[in-house]
N, C-alpha and C positions, 0 to 999 in steps of 0.2 A: 529310613525316609521312604516315603509309599512313591513318592514319583520324583525324578531328577533330571530336568529337563534344559533346554539350554536358554529358556526364557521363563519355567515356572518350576517352582519346587511345592511339594508336598510332605510334610512332617506331623507324627502325629506330638502333640503336647500334653498328653497324660489327662485324666479326667474324662476320658471319649471324646475330649475335642480337638480336631486337627486344623493346621494353618495350611491356608494355600495360599503362597505366596509370589506375586509376580518379581523376578527378580533376574534381568536380561544379563548374561555371561559377558563380558568384555565391552560392555557400552554402558552410558552413562544414565541413561533413562530407559521406560519401559516403554512400548510401544506395541499398537494390535496391529500384525500383519499376519501373511499365511503361517507361519512359522508358530506365532505366538495363537493364535486360534487354533493349528492342528493339536499344537501342545495343552490348551487349556480343554480340549475336549478330554484327551488321554488323563488331565489332570481330573476333571469332574468324576470320570470313572473311576480312577484311583482314590477320589475322597468317599465316592458313593460306597465301595465296598469296604471301607475300613470297619475292622471290628468295634464293634460298642460304638458305633459314631454317635455322640448325643450334640455337637454344634460344631461348624465353620467360621475359623476367623480367614476373613481375607485380606491381604496386607501387601506391601512392597518392602522390597528389600534396597530401594532407590531412594533418592532424595525426592522426588517425586512418584505419586500413584501410578499413573499412566496418562502420558501426555496428549495421547490419542493414536487415532489410527495412522498408518504410513500412507502420507499423501502421495508418495512416489509410485505406490503401486494403482493409485485411483487413476493415473495418468494413462495406463493401458487399459484397464479395467473399463472404463469410461467412453473406450471407443467403440465397445462392443454394442448389439443392440439389448433393447430395453429388457428383452426376456432375461438375457444372459445376466444382464445386470442385477435385475430384482433377485434371479436366481441364488447369484454371489452373495448377495445381502442378506435375503433371508436364511441361508444357509449358516452366514456368521451369527445373527439373530438368535437361532435355534439352540446354537452353543452357547450364546449367554442365557437363554431362556432355562437351558438345561442348569446352569448355576443357580435359576432363582427357583428351581424345584428340587434340589436337593432335600432328600429326607431327614434334614435336622436344620436346626434355624442357623441362619450365616449373620454376621456382623463386617460391614466392610470399615477399615481402619483407615480413613483419606488422610495423606500426609503430602505436602507440596502441593500439586497440581492434579488435578484429575479432570481431564477436559474431554469432550466428544465424546469418544468411545469409552473412553477411560470412566467418563461419569458414568455413562451406560452400564458400563461393569459394577459400579459402586451402587448405581440405582437396583440392580438384580439380589441386590440383597435384602437380606429382610429388613435389619438397622443398621444404619450408619453411624459413625463417630467420626469427628473430623477435627484436626488439627488447628489450633488457632494460627497458624502460619499458613495454612492452606488455602486455596480457591479451586471452587468448583464452577461449571458452565458447559454450554453449548454452545462454541465457535463456529459452528458447520456452514451458518449462512455467510460467512466471510469469504467461504471458500466456493458460494453458489449452491450449497447444497442444505440439507438439513439433517437432524439424527435419522441414522437408519438401522440401528441395532437397538431399538425401543426406547429411544429416548422422547420420542411423541406420544407412545404408550405408558410408560411408567411413570413417568413426571407428572401429568395432569394428575394421575391416580396418589399423588401425593401432595401436591401444593396447588391444585385446583385448574382449571381449563385456561382461564385468563391469565392468572400469573406465569402459568407454564408458556402460553404464546409470548409473553413479552420478554420471558427468559430466552426462548427460541430465536425470535424475531430480533432481538437485539445483539444475540451473539458476546453477550458480556460478560465477564467472571463474577462469580458473586461470591463475596466476604461468607466468612463463619456465622457472622452474627445473622446475616440476611438470610442465611441457609437456615441456620436456626429457628428464625421466628417466622419463616414462610413453611416450614413441617419437612422440609428436603434432607434434613440432618436430624438425628435424635438426640445428641450431645456435641458440646466442642471441650476438647481438651488440650492442654500446652502438649507441644511436640513433645517434651520428655515424658508426659505422662499419658500419651496417645493410646501408645499397645496396651497397657494396663487397664484405661478407661474402655479400649474394646473389649477386653478379656471379662471386663467386669459386668458389661452390656451384655456380652455371650451368655456368661453363665446366669444373670437374671432371665435371657430368653429359656433356655434349657430349663429351669425351673418354672416356668410360667409357659406350658406348650399351649396351653389355648390361646394366649395373646398372638404368639407368632405364627399360627396357624390362622386364626382370623384376618391376619394381614394378608395370608397368602389367598384368601377366599377376596378379599377387598380387591386385590391386584389383578385378580383375573376376571373380575365383573364388568360389565360395562357402565359407564359413570351413570350416575342419576342427579336428574334437574329438575325433579316433583314437579312436571310439568311446564316447565319455564320452556322456553325457547332458545336452545343452544347456541344461534346467532347471537343470542342478547348477551351471553359471557362474552364474546369476541367481537365487542362495538367499542373498544379504548381505542384513543385517537391515534396510537404508534399502530395498533393492530390494523386498523383502516387505513394508515398511510402505507403499511406492508401489502394492503390488497392493491394500492395504485400504484406499484413501483413495476414500471412495462420493460424496463433492462433485467431486473435481478427476480426472478421470478421465484428464489427459494424460499423468501419470506412469505410471501402470497400464497404459494403451494403449502408452506407448513400450516398457516392458517386453516386454509382449505380442507388439509388433511386432517388437524383437529377435530373442526368442524363434523367433517364427516364418519370418522372413526369414534366421536362420544358414544355411539348407541351401541358400539360392539365389544363381544368381549377382548379379551386380551389377546387370544389368539387369531382372532378374525383382524382385530386392529393392526398385530404385526404383520399381518399377509396384506393389510391395504398400504401400510408402512412401506414396505418393500416395492410393490407395485408404483407408487407416488415418486416414490425416491428415484427409482430407475429412471422413470419420465423427467424428472428435475436434473439428475446428473447428465442428461443427453443435451441439457440446453447450453447455448452460445456463453452464458455467463458462467456456468461450472466450469466446463471447459476453459475458458479465458482466466478464471479467479486463482483455479488451480496451476494453470502455465503459469502466472505471475508468481504463485509461491514457490514454484521450481526455479524462477530466473532467480527470485530474491536469495534463495539458498545458495544458488551458484555464485552469486555477486559476493556474498559472504564468504564463500571460500576463496575467491579472487582478493577479497581485501585482506584477510587474514594470511595469506601466501606473500602479500605484498608486506604488512605488517612484521613478518620475521625479519626484513632486511631495512626495516625505516629507521632513520634516526630520529631520537626524540625532540619534539619544538617544545621548548622549556620558555621561550620567552620571543614573541613576534611581533611585528610594526604592521602598522596598516597607513597606507598615505591615501588620502582623501576623506575627508569627514561629513560627505554627504550621507543619506540616507543609507544606502551601499556600503559604506566604509564604517560608518557607525554601526552598523547592524551587524557586519564582520568583527569588529573590534569588541563590540557586547558577546557575540556569540563565544570568540576566543576567551576572554576572561570568564566568562560564566563557566565554560570548562576547566578552567582551572591553570590558563595560559596569561600571566600578564603580556600586556599588550600595550604599543606606543600608537597614538592615534596622531597623526602627522597632518596640518593642513597649511597654507599661507596666510590666512587671517584670525585673527581673535574672534571675529564675527561666526567664520566658519566651522572654528573649534567649538565655541558654546553650542552653535545647534546642533554639531555632532555630539557633545556630551548631552544633550538635553535630549536629544533621541534616545541615547543609551538609558538616560534615567527614566525616561517614558515606558521603555520595555521592562526596565527593572520592577518598577512600581508596578506595572502590569502582574508581573510575578507574583508582587507582594499580596496584590490585593485578591487576587484567585489562590491564595495559600499556598503558593509554591515555592516561594521562599520566603524566610524571616527577615525582618527588618534589619537586622545586622548581619546578614549573610549577604542581602542585597547591599548594603554599604559599604562591604569588604570587596563584591564584585566590580563595584563603580571606581572603588580606590585603585583596580588591578588596572584600569585604563589610565594611562597616562598622557593629556593633552599636551602636544608639542609644535612650538612653530620651528622648530629646527631639528636637523638630525642628529641630535645627542640622544647617545644610548645604541645608537643604528649598528655599532663595530659589535655588540654583543648580542643581538637577536639571531635566531634561527633562521626564520621566514621572516620577507617581507612580502607585503602584498599589497599592489596598486589598484586603488579604487578611484580614479580621476576619469575627466574629460574624456570621450572616445575619440580621442585624437592620436593618430600614429606618430604625427611629432611631436606632440607634447609628451607623449607616454615615452617613447624612445630616449628622448631628453633627459625624463625622470629617471629612466634605469641605468644611462650612463653616468649619473651624477651619483645614483647610490651606489652603483659597483663602486667609485671611489671612495667610498666611506664603510661598507661592510666588510666583512671578512669574506675571505677568497673561499669558505665553506656554504656563505649566507645563501639560500634558495630565493631566488627573485621571482617572484608569481604577479601574473597580471590576472585582473576580476575583467578582462576585454570581454564583452560577449560576441563580437563578431571578426575582429583584426587576427590577421593567422600571426600565428606565434614565431613563425621564421622571420618574418619582417620587422617583428620588433625587437628580437635577438639579433638583428643585424649590427654590428660592430660594438657587440658586448667582447669581452675581454674572457669571459666564462659562459658562453652559452649552452655548456654543459648543465649549469646550474639555474638555468631559465626556464619558466614552463607556466601554464596557463591554467588558474584557478578559478573557474567561472560561478561564482555563487549566483543566485536567483532570489530575485525580490519579491515579499519580504525575506530577508534573510531568517531571521529566526524561524520561520514556518514552514519553508521551502527545504524538502531533504536532498534536492540534488546537488551536486557540486562535478561539474564537466571537469575534469583533469585532464588538461590539454598537452599532450607529448609533441615538441616541436622535433624538428630534425634532428639538432644537436642534443636534447633535453638527454640525460643520463638516467638510468636505469635507479641509480640512488636517489636521485630528485624527485622522479616517481613516487618512490616508495615511502619518501619522507613525505611529499605532499598527499598522498592516498592517508598514510597513518594520520597524518594533523587532520584531514578533514575527517576523518573517522571517528577521532577523539573529539572533534567538536560536534557529534552526533549527527552527521551528515552521512549520505550514502555516495561516496567518490565512484564517478565511472571513467576508466580512463578511454580517452577517445583522441584520432588523429588530429592534426592538423589542416585544417581546409576554413574558408571564411563561413563563421557562423557555427562552426564544428558540427553537433548534431542538432541541439534541439532548434536554436534559431537559424539553422539551415533549411531543416523542415518546416518549420515556422513560414519562411520565406514564400514558397508556392503555395502554401494554406492561404496567406493574406492575399498574394496575388488573385487566387482563384475567388475570391471574396472582392477585391477590387473589381474584378472583370464583370462579377455578378452586378455590381452596382451601375458599373459604366454601361452595361446591356438594358438598366431600366428596372431592377430588382428591388423595391421595398429594403434595405437595410434592417428594417423593423422585424419584417418577415423573415429575414436569413436568421438574424438572432434567435427568433422565435423555433423556427426550426432546427438549428444547432443546439440550441439548448435542449429541445426536447430531444432530440438525437445522445445527449447525454454530456455535452460540455458544461463546464462550471458557468461560462458564460460565452455568450456568441462573439463572431470576431468584431463587430463594429463596438462592443462593450469592452473586449479585450483590447483594443489598439486604444481607446480610450483611458483605459487602466497601465495599461505600458507608457503611454504618452504618444502623440502623434509625430512629433518631433523625434523621439527615440525609435519609434516604429519606422518612420520615415528613414530615419539613418541605417538602421538595421537593415530593410530592405535593399535601399541603394548600396550599402557595402556587400552584401551577401550576392544580389542580384549581378555585381561588378564581376565575382569571383566565378559565375555561371553564365554568361552573358549569351552562351548558345539557347539557352531554355527560361531563361528568367528576366531578360531586359523588357523593358515597357517602355512603349514608343510614345506615350499619351500622358496627359497629367491624369492622376489618380484623385479619387475622392480623399485619401490623405492630402495629397499639394492642394487642391482645392479647401478643405478645410484650413488648411494651416495658413493657407493665404488671407484667411478673415480673421487672423490670431488666435484659432482655438487649438489647446494644446492637450484636451481631454480632462482628466479627472484634475490634474496639476493647478488649471485655471478656471475651472467650473464650466467650460465648454470647449465641445468635440463632437462627435457623432450626437450626444445627449447633451442635457444640461445637468448639473452637480449641485447640491447643496448640503450642506452638515445637518446632521439630527444632532439632538442634544446630547450625544457621548461624543460627537467631532465626527461621525463617522460618513463618510460621502453618499448621497441619495440621489439615485439616476431618476431623471423625468425626462421624458418627450419633449424635445426642441423644432416646432412648427419650421424654425429658418432654417434646421440642416437640409430637409430634403428640398427645400427651394436651392439652396446654394448647390447642391449635388446636381440638381437637374443641367444645371450647363455642362457639365460634363456626360450627360446621356443622350447622346447623337440620335438616338432612334426613339427617345422619349420614355415615359413608364412601360413596363410589360409585367407579365407574371407567369411564373413555372409552376412547376408542381414540385410539394417538399423532397420528393425523391429525387428529382432531378436536383434540388439543391445540395442535398446530402452529398450525391452523387459527383456534382462538379467539386465540391469542397474537400471531398474525402481521397479521391483518386490522387491527384497531385501529392498529395501528403503522405499515401501508402508508397508511390513510385521513387520519392526521392529518399525516403527513409530506406528502400531496397537498395538505393545508389550509395547510400552511407554504408551499408553491410557490404554491398559487393565492392566499393573503393577502398575496402580496409581501416575506414574512419573509426569505427566499431569492430571488436572482436567477434561477436555473435549476434545472431538475431536477438538472444533474450537482452543483451546489452544497449540494443538500440533500443527495444521496445520498453526497458526500464526507463533510459532517457526520457522518453515521452509522457510516460505516465508520470513519472517524478518531477521533471521540470516542464511540463506543456499543460497536465490536466487533462491528459486525452482520458476517456471514459473507461474505466476500468472493466466494465464487462466487455470491451473488444479485446482486451488482453496486451494492447498494444498494435500499432500498425500492422507489423508482419504476422501476429497471428491471425490479424483481422483478414489480411489478405488471405492468408490459409484458409480461414473460414467461408470467406466471398468464393476463393477458388482462383487461381494465378490466371487460368485461360479465361476466365469469365471478366476479370479485371482488363486484361490485354481486348477483350472484344469491346467492353465498354468503352475503353479510353480511344477505339478508334470515333467512335460518336463524337467526340469533344475536341479530336485531334485540330480543328480549324481554329479552337480557340488559342492555342498555342501549344510551346515545346514541353511544358510542364506535365500534358497526357500524353507525352510518349515515353512509353517505357524503355528500358534500358534494353540493349541485345542480350544480357546475362539473365534480366528479369523473363523476357519472351522464350527465350532456350530453356529455362527452368519451367515454365507453364507448359512449352509444348512438351516434353518430358514429363508430364504431369506429376511434377515435384511442388513443393511447398518447401515454406523454410524452416519450418518444425517438422512435418510429417512428409513422407515420400522421399 
């Protein structure tokens, strides 16, 4: 053994061949962190001084090659000044460059995943042999950055400038077939033959020194375009789209870097890469997207902890065959849990089963399910007009009308039929779990399980712990939601929980703007430009004006000291005209169906005329910045109250609720991450400006105290 470290081992194979093997001790995967880079530098030294060195095999002792850099280290590093970040990146890139400059040819045997920095290590080899079960790629853009260890330099010299731009700005994992076709790897072998194929490639390289030396020369030169404009190579539609992303600079910056570095030799291009990387790493998007990654990992740990004590859900029942109920039953059956779908009429059941069949047909059409598998899933949903079978289910989910008296009566009826161990869950979006559980014999088995519409697409499930809900019930529902492919977040009991509680002051702020005479089209354009998937007027139409009105009414009643409205709102005015939004084709906008049956939004001249009756001061215009401020401040302040009140256990959980359940722009990182970015004291000062509009603009005492102390929610 020439070198035996915690992450890397180097040993002689005979014939002058040496193997540099990434095999992190005590962990399932290889990653690039300070320890790994330090050992890689020493391992390269050991390889370079190996007697009679003729060739180097770069391999992995794990199921994956290298999964990438240690993202947790980036949190601290990216808070440094640009020069320090550039120096850090350049130092690590220099180590990988030393690997590419070994005095003998090298071959990387790529198994499993080689992503980000892991792929950049593979790119440093002279040749690459890839397992047919492996994937490679540069996913850094999803973290708000781009490759910083030579990926923007070495990849273009292998597969060309335009193709490299596509790989980098998409962040997609690449298949062996695509990698071989583009020239990113030299050969593909089955997993069991990978090692021998890589050694064969290495022996061939040893036997043909002129070839690997030519590759080294080409890899160190500037790119050649034979008189053509470099910009023309980067003019594809996706590349142009990347240039236009205002909130996610990584893709834009990567394309700009590729263009600037194309005429430079390797070492000059690497130096520029480090400088540009540091600038992008200091962006709001990078800090936010990395923070999201950290929050996601923390959530996975919480879910895993609950899973240890979760009882398995082998059979479920859903009451209510509307779109939500049918979506829940479909998702449950899709994930292998047979489900009873109960309603009070054949018509409702037929509609619910038709909805499930439509969802399955879409999966078949997209090639995600075979027809036989889709039929089996449909058969796992049992439509029923009675409670037959409820005595043997593990979980019952109620998804009926949002009326407390009706819901409570249904749960009392179910409790008399189901077993004493059955968990009863409500899909209520705003009613208190404590109120719904009142009068039940087993309130410890009662819980909220709030899905979001459309159920198959929306990742979040708010698992609402009532005052008497047992830990066993919480664990079971967390485990069940996780088994359904959702992200369960445990929240406390209050009107609206987290998402709808925070959404309510956001919508109230919008309604205030409209009452003040601001054109709702302008508000939608501004908020969509800010990064929301849809503006607030469009969002209300999609939710439904009746449902939006109900949620705002229920949540506002729960927090009357700051959310009560004393005048008819735009929702009230449009509802009075019979407008319900997308569901009946008329709301703030008009809706028609395209040839595929999808709703198409159009402007409606009658809507502003109707709303004029509720604008006592007539029409007005304000700046885009004022619209953003008036919309976002109440959302931030209410999210902070959710955390301060203990409705969520951490800032990260609060932020993930809004990202997954509300569509908050990801580059913000969440409401509380955005608050840290703006500065809490700055928020307090801005809120004073709008205080006359209502108490939704008043920070809590805890928020003000945190601001005065110079603290944030994540930092300080």
